C-alpha positions as CSV (number, residue, x, y, z in Angstrom):
1,W,0.0,0.0,0.0
2,V,2.9,2.4,0.7
3,E,4.1,2.0,-2.9
4,K,0.6,2.6,-4.3
5,F,0.0,5.7,-2.2
6,T,3.5,7.0,-2.9
7,E,3.0,6.7,-6.6
8,R,-0.4,8.5,-6.4
9,I,1.1,11.4,-4.4
10,L,3.9,11.7,-6.9
11,D,1.3,11.6,-9.8
12,L,-0.5,14.5,-8.2
13,G,2.8,16.5,-8.0
14,G,3.4,16.0,-4.3
15,D,6.6,15.3,-2.5
16,V,7.1,12.2,-0.5
17,K,9.4,12.2,2.5
18,F,10.1,9.0,4.5
19,E,11.1,9.5,8.1
20,G,11.9,7.1,10.8
21,M,9.3,6.7,13.4
22,K,9.5,5.7,17.0
23,S,9.1,1.9,17.1
24,R,6.4,0.3,19.1
25,D,7.0,-2.2,21.7
26,L,7.3,-5.8,20.5
27,I,4.3,-7.8,21.5
28,C,5.2,-11.5,21.9
29,D,1.9,-12.8,23.2
30,P,-0.4,-13.6,20.3
31,I,-3.6,-12.7,22.2
32,E,-2.1,-9.3,23.3
33,Y,-1.0,-8.8,19.7
34,V,-4.5,-9.3,18.3
35,K,-6.0,-7.0,20.9
36,A,-3.3,-4.3,20.3
37,D,-3.8,-4.5,16.6
38,L,-7.6,-4.2,17.1
39,A,-7.0,-1.1,19.2
40,I,-5.2,0.5,16.2
41,Q,-7.5,-0.8,13.5
42,E,-10.8,0.5,14.9
43,P,-9.9,4.2,14.9
44,G,-7.9,3.7,11.7
45,V,-10.9,2.4,9.8
46,E,-13.0,5.2,11.2
47,L,-10.4,7.8,10.0
48,L,-10.3,6.2,6.5
49,M,-14.0,6.4,6.2
50,K,-13.9,10.2,7.0
51,C,-11.1,10.6,4.4
52,M,-13.2,9.1,1.7
53,E,-15.4,12.2,1.7
54,G,-12.4,14.4,1.0
55,V,-11.3,12.5,-2.1
56,K,-14.7,12.0,-3.7
57,D,-13.9,14.4,-6.5
58,D,-10.7,12.5,-7.4
59,P,-11.8,9.1,-8.8
60,T,-8.4,7.6,-8.9
61,T,-7.5,8.5,-5.4
62,Y,-11.0,7.5,-4.2
63,D,-10.7,4.1,-5.8
64,L,-7.2,3.6,-4.2
65,L,-8.4,4.7,-0.8
66,K,-11.6,2.5,-1.2
67,D,-9.5,-0.6,-1.9
68,Y,-7.2,0.2,1.1
69,L,-10.3,0.7,3.3
70,K,-11.7,-2.6,2.2
71,D,-8.4,-4.4,3.1
72,E,-8.3,-2.7,6.5
73,E,-12.0,-3.5,7.2
74,E,-11.2,-7.2,6.4
75,D,-8.4,-7.1,8.9
76,L,-10.6,-5.3,11.5
77,Y,-13.4,-7.9,11.1
78,W,-10.9,-10.8,11.5
79,S,-9.4,-9.2,14.6
80,Q,-12.9,-8.6,16.1
81,G,-13.9,-12.1,15.4
82,A,-10.7,-13.5,16.9
83,V,-11.1,-11.5,20.1
84,E,-14.8,-12.7,20.4
85,L,-13.7,-16.3,19.8
86,I,-10.9,-16.1,22.3
87,E,-13.5,-14.9,24.9
88,K,-15.8,-17.8,24.1
89,I,-13.4,-20.7,23.7
90,G,-10.4,-19.6,25.7
91,T,-6.8,-18.8,24.8
92,Q,-5.5,-22.3,24.5
93,N,-8.3,-23.5,22.2
94,W,-8.0,-20.4,20.0
95,L,-4.2,-20.9,19.7
96,L,-4.8,-24.6,18.6
97,L,-7.2,-23.3,15.9
98,Q,-4.4,-21.1,14.6
99,L,-2.1,-24.1,14.0
């Protein structure tokens, strides 16, 4: 996705600057990883939906953002389902299902 958005920004005459970001803590526990990922995905998908309004007059950017939103929504739904399943069947059973 980074490459696609970078290309689009360049196509529109923008400048792209890549900067190092502060790294996040490494999460080794798979359950905590899914929960942490979900905590990022929920506001991220909400933000993407708001961004769609701002690019509605640019069909190419709109389509690109729509595809990205679809991908992020799929990830969000998987994470939500995983957390619900973990709560229902327990950590060990969920981990076994992942094998």
